[in-house]
C-alpha positions, 0 to 999 in steps of 0.5 A, a space after each residue: 500500500 503506497 502512502 501519498 505524502 503531502 508536499 510541505 512546500 505547497 500551500 494548502 488550497 481552499 475550496 475555491 482552489 486558491 492558496 490559503 494565506 498563512 500567518 506570514 506576509 499579507 499585502 493588505 495587512 502591510 498596507 493597513 499598517 502603513 496607512 495607520 502609521 502615516 496617520 500618526 505622523 506629526 508634521 512640523 509647522 512652517 515656523 518650525 521648518 524655517 527655524 530649523 533651516 536657519 539653525 542648520 545654515 548658521 551651524 554650517 557657516 560657523 563650522 565652515 569658519 572654524 575649519 577655515 580658521 584651523 586650516 589657515 592657522 595650520 598652513 601659516 604655521 607649516 609655512 613658518 616652520 618651512 621658512 625656518 628650515 630653509 634658512 
């Protein structure tokens, strides 16, 4: 007597002939979760965006000035040392 083994990798089929969804990935659940998450987003006001943009621009200017100052100082110091060695 030959027993038929059920192929584990094949999903079970319902009466309609379509494969049953297991508890894994479901596109509808995924979309619903993202839609619910999107509703919880707290968007910043125009005033907050302008304020944060100004802060970023000021910090970029300050950091640029700091890097420029350090680079200029190191270059002047290196040139001074090289002029002492060459003399």
